[in-house]
Each structure stands twice: as C-alpha cells, then as structure tokens.
N, C-alpha and C positions, 0 to 999 in steps of 0.2 A: 504494500500500500504506500506507494511512493507519491511525492507531491511535486507540483510545478511551482516555479517562482511566481511571485506576485506580478501585478500589472506592469511594474517598471521594466520587466523583461521584454514586454511586448512593444514598448516605445521604439525600440530599435529593430524590431523584427522585420518590418517591411523593407528597411534599408539593406538588411543582410540576406534577405530571402534568396535573391538570384545567385549570390555567391555561394550560398550554402546548399543549393539544390543537389549538387553532386554527392553530398553526404546524406541525402534523405531518401535514398532509394529503398524500396520495400519489395517484398516478394509478391509479384502480381500473379494472382491465381487464375483470373478469368480472361485476360487479354490485354489490349493496348491501354495506354494511360491517357487517352484523349480522343477527341472526335476527328474523323477523317474528312469532314466537310460534306459527306453524303452518307446515306444509310441511317442506322439507328443512332439515337443520342446515347452517348456514353456517360454514365454516372459513376464517379469514383467513390469507392467506399473504403475507408481506412479502419482496420480493426487491429487489435493487439493479437499477437501470436497466441493460439490456443494451447492449453496444456495437454489436451487429449486429442488424439487423431480423430476420434469420433466426432468431436465438436467441429474440427476443421472440415470434415467430410459433410457434416450436416449443414454448415454454412454454404458450402459449394452447391449442395442440393437445393437449398433455398433459392440461391441465385438462378440456377438452371430452371427450376420450376417457374419462377417469376418471368424469366425471359421467354419461356414457351408461350405464355399467355399474353405477353407484352413484347412482341417482336420489334417494336419501335424503340425499345429501351435496352441498352446493354449495361450491365453492372460490372464494373472492374473492381473486384475485391482484392485488396492488398493487405498483407499481414506485416506487422513490425513488432519487435520486442518492445516492452513497456517504455523503456527509456528512449529508444529510437522513435517510437510513436510520439512521445511528448516533444522530442527535439524537432521532428518533422513538422508538427503543428506549429511550433514556435517560429521556425525559420520560414514558413510559408504564410504566416499570418498576414491577412490583408491583401494577398496576391491571388492571382488566378492559377497558381501552381499547386494550391492545396486541394483537398478532397471536396466533393460535394456533400458527402456524409462522413461523419467521424464518430467513433465510439469514445465515450469519456465518462468519468465519475462525476456525479452531480453536485458534490459538496462545494461550498464557497471557496475552499483553497484549491480546487481543481476546476470543475466545470464553471464555477462562478468567475474565475479569472478570465476565462475565454468570453464569457458574457460581458464582463466589465470592459474588456479590451476590444469589443466589437467584432469578435470572430464568429459568434453564434448568431444565427438568424432567428428572429422572433417568429414562431410558427402559429401565432394566433389564427391567421387566415385558414391554415390547414386544419387546426383543431375544430374550427367551425365547419369547414367543408366535409371532413371525414367523421365528424361527431366524436372526436377523440376524448372530449371531456366526459363522455358517458361510457367510454371503453375501459378506462383504467380505474383501479382501486383509488379511492380518494386520498388515503394516507400516502400512497406511493406518488400520486400526482403532485402533491405539495412540493416535492423536490424540484419539479420542473416549472412551477409557477412562482417560486419564491423570489425571483429577480424582476418580476413584472412581466406581463405577457406570458408566453409559453416558450421556453427554450428547451429543445430536445423532446424526445418521447421516451417513456420508460422502456427499458430493455430487461433489467432484472431488479428485483428488490431483495437485497441481502439482509435477512433478519438474523440478529445475533441473540442467542439465549444461553441459558445454563444447561448443559448436558450433565446428567448425573447417573451414577450407578445405583440401581435399585437395591442390589444385594448389600452394598456398603451402607446405604441409608438404613436398611433393616438391621444390620449388625449394630449400628449406633443407636437403635431404638427410635428412629425417625419414621413415622408412619405415612407422612405425606410431604410433598415438597413445600417449601415456604411460600407465603403470600405477602409477607412484609419483610422489611429490612431487618427488623429485630429478630424475627424468626430465622432468617438466613444466618445471622451472626450466631444465634444459639445453636443452630444445626452444625455450624463449623466447630463450635466448642464441643458438641457431643461427638462428632467424628474424631476429633483429636483425642478426646478422653477414651474412645474405643480403640485407639491405636491405629487409626486410619488417617492418612494425609488428606485433608479436605480438598485442596486444589492442586492441579498440575499446571505449572506455568513455565514457559520457556523465555526467561528474561533476556537472553541474547538477542531475541527478536523483540525490540522495544515495544512494538505495537501490541504484543501479547499481554504484557502487564498493564499497558495503557488502557486496555478495555476495562479493567477493574477501577482504575483511577477515574476514568470518564464516568463510570457508574456512580462512584462516590460523589462526584461533582453534581450529577443530576439529582441524586438522593438528597444531599445536604443543602444544595442551593435552590433546588426547585427548577421547573422547566423554564420559567421566564428569566430568572437570574442566571441560570446556566447558559441559556442562549446568549444573553448579554455578555457574559464572560468569554464565551467561545467565539464570539464575533467581534470582540474588541470594543464593546459598548459599555463595559463595566471594568473596574480595576481589580486585578488579581491581588493587589497589595493590601486592599482594605476590607475584604469580605471575610468574616469569621468562618463562613461555610467552607472557604478554600483551605484554611488552616486545619479545620476538622477533617477534611477529606485527606489531606496529606498525613495527618495523625493516624487515620484509619489505615492508610496504605502502609505506613510504618509498622503498625501493630499486626495487621493481617499477614504481611510478608514475613514477619518474624515468627508468627505462630501457626499459620495455616497453609503456607506454601511448601512445596517439595524442597528438600534440602539441596543446595547447590543450584537453585533455579537460575541464578544470574548468569551461569556459564552454559546453560542449555538453550538450544534452539527449540522452537515450537514442535518441530518434528521429533525431537528427542524427548520432549515432555509428554506428548500424547501417548506413547506406549505405556506410561505409568497408569493412565486411565484405562487403556485397553486391557492391561493385565490385572486390573483390580487393585492396584497399589495406591490409587488416588481416586477420590469420589466425584470430583466435579471439574469441568472445564468450561470456560466462556468461549463459545464458538458460534459460527454462522451455520446456516442450513447446509452448506457444503460439507460439514463435518459428519453428516449422517452416512455418506458413502465411506468416509474414512473409518467410521466405527465398524462398518461391515467388513471393509478391507482389513481391519485390525483384528478380525476374528471374534468380534462380539456380536451376540444376537441382538438385533434392534429391540426385541421385547424385554431385554434385560436393562435397557437404558430408557430414561425418561428425560423430558425437557420442561423447563419452566422459564417464564420471562423474568428478567432481572427485576427484583422487587424494589423499585425506586420510589414508589408511591406517587408517581406523576402520571401513570396510565399511558406513558409513551414507551414504545419499544426501542431497542437499540439496533441500529443498522444503517445501511447506506444504499443508495440507488445508483445504478449504472444506466446510461442512456445512449441513444443515437441522436446526433445533432446534425443540422444542416448549416453549412457555412454561409455567412452573409455574402461572400464573394462568389458563391456558386452561380454558374451560368444556367443551371438546369434545376431550379428549386421545385418546379412542378413535378418533374419526373422523379426527383429524389423523394418528394413527399408521397408520391404514389407507391414507391417501393417501400417506404416506411409503413404505409398503411397495410401493405401486404405482409411485411415482416412481423408486425405486431398484431396480426389478426388471430382470432381464437383458433382457427384451423392450423396455422403455422406454429403457434406457440404450443398447442396441444400435441402436435406431432413430435415436437422436440423437447417436451417437458422432461426435465431431468438431465438433459444434455448440456444446456447452458445454465440452467438454474432449476431449483426444486419448487420454487414458489411462483405461481403464475401472476402476472401483472394485469392481464386482461380478465375482466370480471366474468366473461362468458367462456373462458377456456375450460374444456372438459378434460377429464383424465386425472385431475389432481388427487382424487381418492384412490387412484391406482398406484400412487407412489408409496414409498415407505411410510408406515404409520407415523413415524417421527416427523416426517416432512408434512404430512397432512395436518398434524397438530400445530406445527409452526405456521402453516398456511392459515389455519383458523385464527391464530393469534394475530397474524398480519392483517387479516381482513377486519378484525374488530378493534385494531389499534386506533387511538385518538391522534396518533402522530408518532414521529420518530425523533430520537436524539442521535446526533451524528458522531461518528468516530472523530476524535479531535485531530487526527492526522489528515482528515479531509476538511476540517474547519480552518486549520492553520496553514500558513505558508510553509515552505520547506524549512526555512531557517528557524521559525518559531517552533515548528514540530521538533526539530533536532534539540532545541533548548528545553522544551517540555520533557522530552525523553531523558535528557541529561539530568534534569532536576529530579524527576521521578526516581531514577537510578541512584542518585546521590542520597535521596531520602531513605530508600530501602537499604542502601549501603552504609548509612550513618554519617556521611560527610556533610549533609545539610540538614538542619533541624526543620521539622514540619512548619514551624512558625515563620521560617525564613524563605520557604519555598515559593509562596505566592508573590512576595515582594521581589524576589530574584527573577521570576518569570516576567513580571510587569516591567521591571527595569529593562530587560532585554527587549520586550515588545516596544517600549517607548523609544529605545535607541535605534530601532530598525524600521521606524515608520518612514 
C-alpha cells in the first residue's frame, strides 16, 4: 500500500512528460497504444500488474468480450508494476500521452491527489447517463463523490475486519466475538491468561501494525474528529484522544502481540494464526483465501468488525478513473459501464475481489461463508474509515510509521507522539 507524492509533484509533471515517456513503457496486452486514424477508436486502459495469472486472464477476457459486442471500440490494456504505474501517471499528467482509463486507490493521499491536480475527469455526466448512482452500494460510492462531483467508478471495496480462531476463543472461555471496544480488550486479556497470543502482527511491514493504531484513533477520537485529524483539519498535538491511542498501542504491543513482531513481515506472522498459535489478525477480505491456503477450515474461523463504536467499517476503495485529457471519454465510459455491470462482476466475483460493489451482482452467496459475512457487513455499513497510508502523503505516512514504531519500541513516549507527528506535518506543508 504505497503512496504518491502530494500535488506539488504534479506542478512539474507536464513539463517533464515528453522527456520521461521512454521510461513509462508498460506491457501492452491487447494491441497498439493509439489510434491509427481509421477503424475502431482505441481506449487505453492502465492497470497494475496482477498477482495471479487468473486475474490477468480474466481481465483479457473482459476486454475481448466487450470488443465483440462493440467492434467500434478497441481497448488497449496495459499492465505496470505499482511503482511504475504511479510514475507513468505522474510523468504523463496533463498530456495526451497518458491513458484514457486508469486504475487507482480512492483515498485522499492517492486518488485524491490526481483529482486535486486535474488529472481525473468528473464523471457526473456519465453517472446520470448510465444511472450509476443506483448501481453501487452507497457506502462504497462515498469514496468517489467525496471530492465533489463523481471521480472514478468503484472497482473493489476492500473491507478490513478481525479474523479470529474459534477454537482459541473457546479455550479462553470466550463464547462470542466482541461488540464493543471494552469487550475486545477483555477478550485479549482472557486469551493471554489462557496462554494464547491474542494477535499476530508483522511489524516489519509498517502498515500491518498501523491498522490497529488507525482503529484506536477512530475509537478514541470518534468519526468526525478522526477524519479531521487524518485530513489535516485538526492538530495531532492537542487532542487527548491521540495520546490515549498511542498509550493503547504501547500497552497492546507489549502485552498482546506475538513476540518479536517488529522483525517479522506480515507473511511471517500469518502462519502463527494458521497454526493456532495466535487468535486474531486484522485483515481484509483477501485474507479468506489465505486462510484456506494456510490449511485452515473456513468454518473454524470467524470475523467481526472492528468495535470502534462509530458504526463505520475499516477499509478502502479501488476505482477506475477517466483522465481529463482523454480524447475518447464517451467510449471509455461505455467500457466502464460494461466493466462494472452485474453480469461482468458476477462472472469474476472472487477473482478481483470477494465483495461485490454492484448492488445487483448475483453469486455473492456462493462465495466462502466468511466473505458472505463480510459482504453483509459492507452493505449495512454507515460508512468507512480509511487506512491512514491512503489518507496521508508518502512523507507523512513514513513519519507516522516511524513514530508508531518508536512508541512500540520505547524510544518515544505516547504523550510525545502526537506533537512529533504534527511538527512534521507543519514543516512539510
């Protein structure tokens, strides 16, 4: 979950675009990179490289199926690694060398920077034309209307929850998952007393522990104040809820985390959960497949939403956007209408994501029971609070991680953490 630089990067992007184009090549899957002057219109679609061959194949099939029924439109699907994808978008910003459609994360520190810098096209016209406002789940749609108008269309909704081992909860005398923060903390204490490690965390991947810190901020500060802090509208230096959150991080990491967590990656921590040595992990819907791959029966695992008390779920959205510089927005919008249809999403449910964003998509109940349960939570959510590495710019995220690690490691006192972060934010405006 890497981030892009804030809008200052984009101020020079147009000037450097032509010089940088030779370094922005991607793997073109479906053909040429532009129009020939005759024949079908070519729409360029930039995606990040998929981790699974099945996902790559499914995307190629989507393009082929669309082109069969729309012979006047050719979709040039290009894949790039995450960093190369971000770099290519930066260096082509504002020029006609960029894509017509691009994949991106919807958070302010990512998709928001492209909106602010004028890269993304407001799709309000197409939301009305294709009735997209009625197509998508309301909680998911908020990520694409938060900047005014409509920027991008939902592609995935990543919902993050607590996965827990039912057998270890039973061993600790816990009969049901917690519904409040106080119950969650009591359960952690019961697990420890029963000789069970409450949480498996891989602190080497900073974002893994960050998920718990983000949860503390949401719990202690509330939704409104949390959003103000995470978007720079409130000071981290003066809010008591910030100090309380870092105090909890210090306490929980010392008492409820796996030993040596700071030196482990997430992929090294997860086997502790799979093998029954740790009771809980904070993960997204993608973790269900990892549970199965880890040799655990899904029926032996449960999920519950992070009990923050705000009625918001934790997670992030990924979208497909049309560039303002696109010469073919009508054709691009037509493809996005097809891509996000219930038919296409239903056919590929579980390939790109486990949770459907189209309200009419069928087949969700045929997924793993855990994903069905997460899907129901997603539908009923009043909203989402976002991972802070998507709220923040790259430099602020790095400092946020440095401070969280210093608090868990003991080199920064919890009371000094908020002021230290705010000082950094103020010096990098």
